[in-house]
C-alpha positions as CSV (number, residue, x, y, z in Angstrom):
1,M,56.3,-39.6,53.0
2,A,55.7,-39.4,49.3
3,D,58.9,-41.2,48.4
4,E,58.3,-44.1,50.8
5,V,57.4,-47.6,49.4
6,Q,53.8,-48.4,49.9
7,V,53.3,-51.9,51.3
8,P,50.1,-53.6,50.3
9,R,48.2,-55.3,53.1
10,K,47.7,-59.0,52.5
11,K,44.1,-59.8,53.0
12,I,43.1,-62.8,55.0
13,Q,40.3,-64.3,53.0
14,A,38.4,-65.5,56.1
15,T,37.9,-61.9,57.1
16,D,34.8,-61.6,54.9
17,L,33.2,-64.4,56.9
18,M,34.3,-62.9,60.2
19,N,32.7,-59.6,59.2
20,E,29.4,-61.4,58.5
21,I,29.5,-63.1,61.9
22,M,30.3,-59.8,63.7
23,A,27.5,-58.0,61.9
24,A,25.0,-60.8,62.8
25,Y,26.2,-60.5,66.4
26,F,25.6,-56.8,66.6
27,Y,22.2,-56.9,64.9
28,D,21.1,-59.7,67.2
29,L,22.1,-57.5,70.2
30,N,20.3,-54.5,68.8
31,E,17.1,-56.6,68.2
32,A,17.3,-58.0,71.8
33,A,17.6,-54.5,73.2
34,I,14.9,-52.9,71.1
35,S,12.3,-55.6,71.2
36,A,13.1,-56.7,74.8
37,S,12.9,-60.3,73.5
38,R,15.9,-61.2,75.6
39,K,17.7,-59.5,78.5
40,V,20.9,-57.8,77.7
41,A,24.0,-58.2,80.0
42,W,27.1,-56.1,79.6
43,C,30.2,-58.0,80.4
44,T,33.9,-57.1,80.8
45,S,36.1,-58.8,78.2
46,V,37.4,-61.4,80.7
47,G,34.3,-61.5,82.9
48,P,31.9,-64.4,83.3
49,A,30.6,-64.4,79.8
50,E,30.0,-68.2,79.8
51,L,27.7,-67.8,82.7
52,L,25.7,-65.0,81.1
53,R,25.4,-66.8,77.8
54,A,24.3,-70.0,79.5
55,M,21.5,-68.0,81.2
56,G,20.1,-66.7,77.9
57,F,21.4,-63.2,78.1
58,A,22.4,-61.3,74.9
59,V,26.0,-60.4,75.9
60,Y,27.6,-57.1,75.0
61,F,31.3,-56.2,75.6
62,P,31.9,-52.4,75.9
63,E,35.7,-52.8,75.7
64,N,35.0,-54.0,72.1
65,H,33.1,-50.8,71.6
66,G,36.0,-48.9,73.1
67,A,38.3,-50.5,70.5
68,L,35.9,-49.6,67.7
69,L,35.9,-46.0,68.9
70,G,39.7,-46.0,68.8
71,A,40.0,-47.7,65.4
72,S,37.5,-45.4,63.9
73,R,39.4,-42.4,65.3
74,M,36.3,-41.1,67.1
75,A,37.7,-41.6,70.6
76,T,39.9,-38.5,71.0
77,D,36.9,-36.3,70.2
78,M,34.6,-38.2,72.7
79,I,36.9,-38.1,75.7
80,P,36.4,-34.5,76.6
81,A,32.7,-35.1,77.2
82,A,33.5,-37.6,79.9
83,N,36.2,-35.3,81.3
84,A,33.6,-32.6,81.7
85,I,31.5,-34.7,84.1
86,G,34.5,-35.5,86.3
87,Y,36.3,-38.4,84.7
88,S,40.0,-37.7,84.6
89,P,41.9,-37.7,81.2
90,D,44.5,-39.9,83.0
91,I,42.1,-42.9,83.5
92,C,41.2,-45.6,80.9
93,S,40.5,-44.0,77.6
94,Y,38.2,-46.9,76.7
95,L,36.1,-45.7,79.6
96,T,36.2,-42.0,78.8
97,S,35.7,-42.4,75.1
98,D,32.8,-44.8,75.6
99,I,31.0,-42.7,78.2
100,G,31.8,-39.6,76.1
101,A,30.2,-41.2,73.0
102,F,27.1,-42.1,75.0
103,L,26.8,-38.5,76.2
104,R,27.1,-37.2,72.7
105,K,24.6,-39.9,71.4
106,T,26.9,-41.4,68.8
107,T,28.6,-44.7,68.1
108,P,30.8,-46.2,65.4
109,L,28.3,-49.1,65.2
110,S,25.8,-46.8,63.3
111,K,28.3,-46.4,60.4
112,A,29.4,-50.0,60.4
113,Y,25.9,-51.5,60.8
114,P,23.1,-49.3,59.3
115,G,20.0,-49.3,61.4
116,I,21.8,-49.5,64.8
117,Q,21.4,-46.2,66.5
118,S,23.1,-46.8,69.8
119,V,24.8,-49.3,72.1
120,P,22.3,-51.8,73.6
121,K,20.8,-50.7,76.9
122,A,21.8,-53.1,79.7
123,D,19.4,-54.9,82.0
124,V,22.4,-55.9,84.1
125,L,26.1,-55.0,84.1
126,V,28.6,-57.6,85.1
127,F,32.3,-56.8,85.7
128,N,35.5,-58.6,86.7
129,T,38.3,-56.4,88.1
130,N,41.0,-58.9,87.0
131,Q,41.9,-56.2,84.4
132,C,41.7,-53.0,86.5
133,R,39.4,-51.1,88.8
134,D,38.3,-48.9,85.9
135,V,35.9,-51.5,84.6
136,Q,33.9,-51.4,87.9
137,D,33.7,-47.6,87.8
138,W,32.8,-47.7,84.1
139,F,29.9,-50.0,84.7
140,A,28.8,-48.2,87.8
141,W,28.2,-45.1,85.7
142,Y,25.8,-46.9,83.4
143,G,24.2,-48.6,86.4
144,R,23.4,-45.1,87.8
145,E,22.4,-43.8,84.3
146,W,19.9,-46.6,83.6
147,G,18.9,-47.6,87.2
148,V,20.1,-51.2,86.6
149,P,22.3,-53.5,88.8
150,S,26.0,-53.3,88.4
151,I,27.5,-56.5,89.9
152,G,30.7,-58.4,89.6
153,I,33.8,-60.1,90.8
154,T,36.6,-58.2,92.7
155,S,39.5,-60.3,91.6
156,P,42.9,-60.8,93.3
157,R,45.7,-59.1,91.4
158,N,49.5,-59.3,91.3
159,I,49.4,-63.1,91.5
160,G,52.4,-65.3,91.2
161,E,51.2,-68.9,91.5
162,V,47.4,-69.3,91.2
163,T,46.4,-71.2,94.3
164,E,43.3,-73.0,95.4
165,I,42.7,-70.1,97.8
166,H,42.6,-67.7,94.8
167,I,40.3,-70.0,92.9
168,D,38.0,-70.5,95.9
169,D,37.6,-66.7,96.2
170,V,36.7,-66.1,92.6
171,A,34.5,-69.2,92.3
172,R,32.5,-68.2,95.4
173,Q,32.0,-64.7,94.0
174,T,30.9,-66.2,90.7
175,E,28.4,-68.4,92.5
176,A,27.1,-65.4,94.4
177,L,26.2,-63.7,91.1
178,I,23.9,-66.5,90.0
179,P,20.8,-65.7,92.2
180,K,21.1,-62.0,91.2
181,L,21.3,-62.9,87.5
182,E,18.4,-65.3,87.8
183,A,16.3,-62.5,89.2
184,V,17.1,-60.3,86.2
185,A,16.7,-63.2,83.7
186,G,13.5,-64.5,85.2
187,S,14.8,-68.0,85.0
188,R,17.1,-70.5,86.7
189,L,20.6,-71.4,85.6
190,D,20.7,-74.7,83.7
191,M,24.1,-76.3,84.7
192,E,24.0,-78.5,81.5
193,K,23.8,-75.3,79.4
194,L,26.7,-73.8,81.4
195,R,28.8,-76.9,80.8
196,E,28.1,-76.8,77.1
197,T,29.0,-73.1,76.9
198,V,32.2,-73.7,78.8
199,R,33.0,-76.6,76.4
200,L,32.5,-74.3,73.4
201,S,34.7,-71.6,75.0
202,R,37.4,-74.1,75.6
203,E,37.2,-75.3,72.0
204,C,37.3,-71.7,70.8
205,T,40.3,-70.9,72.9
206,E,42.2,-73.9,71.7
207,L,41.6,-73.0,68.1
208,W,42.5,-69.3,68.7
209,N,45.7,-70.4,70.3
210,K,46.5,-72.6,67.2
211,V,45.8,-69.6,65.0
212,L,48.3,-67.4,67.0
213,A,50.8,-70.3,67.0
214,T,51.0,-70.3,63.2
215,A,53.3,-67.2,63.6
216,T,56.0,-69.5,64.8
217,A,56.6,-70.4,61.2
218,K,59.3,-68.6,59.2
219,P,58.1,-66.5,57.5
220,A,55.1,-65.8,59.7
221,P,51.7,-66.0,58.0
222,I,50.0,-63.5,60.3
223,T,50.9,-60.3,62.2
224,F,49.9,-58.9,65.5
225,F,47.9,-56.3,63.6
226,D,45.9,-59.0,61.9
227,G,45.4,-60.7,65.2
228,T,43.7,-57.6,66.8
229,I,41.0,-57.8,64.1
230,Q,40.8,-61.6,63.9
231,M,40.3,-61.8,67.7
232,G,36.8,-60.3,67.4
233,P,34.8,-63.6,67.7
234,A,37.1,-64.9,70.5
235,V,36.1,-61.8,72.5
236,V,32.4,-61.3,71.8
237,L,31.3,-64.8,70.8
238,R,33.2,-67.2,73.0
239,G,30.9,-69.9,74.2
240,T,29.2,-70.2,70.8
241,Q,29.4,-72.6,67.9
242,Q,29.9,-69.6,65.5
243,A,33.2,-68.7,67.1
244,V,34.4,-72.3,66.9
245,D,33.4,-72.7,63.3
246,Y,35.1,-69.4,62.3
247,Y,38.4,-70.3,63.8
248,R,38.4,-73.6,62.1
249,V,38.1,-71.8,58.8
250,L,40.8,-69.2,59.7
251,L,43.2,-71.8,61.0
252,A,42.9,-73.8,57.8
253,E,43.7,-70.7,55.7
254,L,46.8,-69.9,57.8
255,E,48.0,-73.4,57.8
256,Q,47.8,-73.3,54.0
257,R,49.8,-70.1,54.0
258,V,52.5,-71.9,56.2
259,R,52.6,-74.8,53.8
260,G,53.0,-72.4,50.8
261,G,55.6,-70.3,52.6
262,I,53.3,-67.2,52.2
263,A,54.6,-64.4,54.4
264,A,52.4,-61.8,56.1
265,V,55.3,-59.4,55.6
266,E,57.4,-59.8,52.4
267,H,61.1,-60.3,52.9
268,E,60.7,-60.8,56.6
269,T,64.0,-59.5,58.1
270,A,63.1,-59.0,61.7
271,R,60.6,-60.8,64.0
272,I,59.1,-58.6,66.8
273,Y,56.9,-59.3,69.8
274,W,54.4,-56.6,70.8
275,E,53.8,-56.2,74.6
276,G,50.8,-54.1,75.7
277,M,47.7,-52.6,74.2
278,P,47.3,-51.8,70.5
279,V,47.3,-48.2,69.4
280,W,43.9,-48.5,67.9
281,G,43.9,-45.2,66.1
282,R,47.2,-46.1,64.4
283,L,46.6,-49.8,63.7
284,R,46.9,-49.5,59.9
285,Q,49.6,-46.9,60.0
286,N,51.8,-48.9,62.4
287,S,51.2,-52.1,60.5
288,E,52.4,-50.5,57.3
289,L,55.4,-48.8,59.0
290,F,56.8,-52.1,60.3
291,A,56.0,-53.9,57.0
292,R,57.8,-51.3,54.9
293,L,60.9,-52.0,57.0
294,G,60.5,-55.8,56.5
295,A,59.7,-56.2,60.2
296,C,57.0,-58.7,61.2
297,V,55.3,-57.9,64.5
298,L,54.0,-61.5,64.8
299,A,52.9,-62.1,68.4
300,S,51.6,-60.3,71.5
301,T,50.5,-60.7,75.0
302,Y,47.3,-58.8,74.1
303,C,46.0,-61.2,71.5
304,S,46.9,-64.2,73.7
305,S,44.7,-62.7,76.5
306,W,41.8,-64.8,75.1
307,V,43.5,-68.1,75.5
308,F,42.0,-70.0,78.5
309,P,43.4,-73.5,78.7
310,S,42.0,-74.1,82.2
311,L,38.4,-74.0,81.1
312,D,36.8,-77.4,81.9
313,P,33.1,-78.2,81.2
314,Q,33.2,-80.9,84.0
315,D,33.9,-78.2,86.6
316,P,32.6,-75.0,84.9
317,I,32.6,-72.4,87.7
318,R,35.9,-73.3,89.3
319,S,37.6,-73.7,85.9
320,M,36.2,-70.3,84.9
321,A,37.6,-68.8,88.1
322,K,41.0,-70.4,87.4
323,A,41.1,-69.3,83.8
324,Y,40.3,-65.7,84.7
325,L,43.0,-65.7,87.4
326,E,45.7,-66.9,84.9
327,L,45.3,-63.9,82.7
328,F,48.7,-62.2,82.0
329,I,47.5,-58.8,83.2
330,V,46.7,-60.2,86.7
331,R,50.2,-61.7,87.3
332,T,53.4,-60.5,89.0
333,D,56.3,-59.0,87.2
334,Q,58.3,-62.2,88.0
335,Y,55.7,-64.3,86.2
336,K,55.5,-61.9,83.3
337,E,59.3,-62.0,82.9
338,K,59.3,-65.7,82.6
339,Y,56.3,-65.7,80.3
340,L,57.9,-63.2,77.9
341,Q,61.2,-65.2,78.0
342,D,59.3,-68.2,76.9
343,M,57.5,-66.3,74.1
344,I,60.9,-65.0,72.8
345,E,62.0,-68.6,72.4
346,H,58.7,-69.9,71.1
347,F,58.3,-67.3,68.3
348,A,62.1,-66.8,67.7
349,V,61.8,-63.1,68.0
350,D,64.6,-60.6,67.5
351,G,63.2,-57.8,69.5
352,I,60.3,-56.6,71.8
353,V,58.2,-53.4,71.5
354,Y,56.6,-52.3,74.7
355,H,53.7,-50.0,74.4
356,D,53.6,-47.6,77.3
357,A,49.9,-46.6,77.1
358,K,49.3,-43.3,79.0
359,T,45.8,-44.2,80.3
360,C,46.4,-48.0,80.8
361,P,49.0,-48.5,83.5
362,N,47.6,-51.9,84.3
363,N,48.6,-53.2,80.9
364,S,51.8,-51.2,80.4
365,N,54.6,-53.5,81.7
366,C,57.6,-51.3,81.0
367,R,57.5,-49.0,84.0
368,Y,59.2,-51.0,86.7
369,G,62.4,-52.2,84.9
370,L,61.0,-55.3,83.3
371,P,62.4,-54.6,79.8
372,Q,65.9,-54.0,81.2
373,R,65.8,-57.2,83.3
374,L,64.6,-59.3,80.4
375,E,67.1,-57.9,78.0
376,A,69.9,-58.7,80.5
377,K,68.7,-62.3,80.7
378,T,68.0,-62.9,77.0
379,G,70.1,-60.4,75.0
380,I,66.9,-59.5,73.1
381,P,66.7,-55.7,72.5
382,S,63.6,-53.7,73.3
383,L,61.9,-50.5,72.4
384,V,59.4,-48.5,74.5
385,L,56.8,-46.6,72.5
386,S,54.9,-43.9,74.4
387,G,51.3,-43.6,73.3
388,D,47.8,-44.7,74.2
389,L,45.1,-47.2,73.2
390,N,42.5,-44.5,72.3
391,D,43.7,-41.0,73.1
392,M,45.7,-40.0,70.1
393,R,46.8,-36.7,71.8
394,C,49.3,-39.0,73.6
395,V,50.8,-40.2,70.3
396,S,53.6,-38.6,68.3
397,D,53.6,-40.1,64.9
398,E,56.9,-38.6,63.9
399,Q,58.6,-39.9,67.1
400,T,57.1,-43.3,66.6
401,K,58.4,-43.5,63.0
402,I,61.9,-42.4,64.0
403,N,62.1,-44.8,66.9
404,V,60.8,-47.8,65.0
405,E,63.1,-47.2,62.0
406,A,66.1,-47.0,64.3
407,F,65.0,-50.0,66.3
408,V,64.5,-52.2,63.2
409,E,67.8,-51.1,61.8
410,Q,69.4,-52.2,65.1
411,L,67.7,-55.6,64.9
412,V,68.7,-56.2,61.3
413,E,72.3,-55.3,61.9
414,G,72.3,-57.5,65.0
415,R,71.2,-60.5,63.0
């Protein structure tokens, strides 16, 4: 609305360095694919990236590309192309927008990084179904398109306690990938390189967790919306020194903000936890909506999905298996309730927003009574926003605005 106060976005200074690192990553991928100087492996976001990186693959994460399609608002126009070849509009809109963009021979990478014409062609596609079955079907399509292997891990889901049986299962499946990957790479796995890669991943994850934990400060120096951008290196460069170095810089800046009492949201009057996927096509809009109301959305299960405390360079494969099994999305509702209860206390939040993403049932945790049970236990109010990660036809901007304004008013009055 014209009469609404415009809230300036506080820039995190380290972002310029992150943009340079991400550009170098994508240009390196592009060079590897075009020159065939290195083999390219596609990997799901919580797949065995450490293994691939240790074997010398250039590693590409199509979910990151899906997020770019959403954030650039290209996704909704791409989805119908995938629907036309048989992929339902009800399945993962990362999948449908990514395949649709490939069919239409376009990518947001071309605009962001001049000279890159397309996503890198894979020599092998490696998935982990800890997130959902859609990733396996997504990779299978490209495997058929390019005539390359699509291999991976079929992970247990709906796990309460992670047991040795679960870890044995995923560790053995990971080990079974090695000879297949060696055949594609044309070289043997060096276990020392794997240990070093896992060590760097562990260091990255510890630093990223500290970055997110700065939001426990009052006022919080960072928002969930900032986190969705700053997580880039943790997603695509874990297992590298670049990611470790970046998060040291970012953490120092945020700790300085904490010492100076610098708020991500001026006059912070409500502290909110975001549960579920971002609405990529409305990231800026939602950030400004909450900030205008003095509400800081300061933490999320989504950004914390790249925190892997179980990684251990002394036992790389089993620790990778354990880390992937501990992922929030893999767990039972009973576990998730307890986790969210702990987060409410840790971040001293006043309310929770659940994003019910139309095409992402596996990461929408508001459909089986969890919000009501958690509110009964904690007294912390919640709001369910209907939308989607990429398909903006599922999003009502006016309804979101009305619901958020009423919710924040409720939280402020409750305080």
